C-alpha positions, 0 to 999 in steps of 0.5 A, a space after each residue: 632442524 632434526 630433534 634427536 633424542 640424547 643418550 649419555 653412555 658412562 663407561 671406563 672401556 673405551 671399546 663399549 663406549 665406541 661400540 655403543 656411540 656407533 650403534 646409538 648413532 647409526 639409529 638416529 640418537 645424539 650420544 655423548 660419553 663419559 668414562 668416570 662418574 665425574 665427567 658425567 655429573 659435569 655433562 648432566 649439569 649442562 645438558 639434558 638427556 633422554 636416557 643415561 646408560 651407566 656401567 655398574 662399576 667406574 674408577 671413581 663411583 659405583 654405578 648405582 651410587 652415580 644413579 641416586 646421585 643423578 636422581 637427587 640432582 636432576 629431580 629435587 
């Protein structure tokens, strides 16, 4: 079984999500996507990611605030 690195891409722009998914998948990464901060937090609660790529402006939260929330929830 192949052990791919997992990447979560968080962006509200569907074309950005599609492009990142295509590029990262072609390069051997397992890609998961979220279009809101809430969706990203749900996925992070039940999955472990090696890398998370965040948009700065999301419809329900600033990306910088989401980053702080992710750090608190995953490291404390």
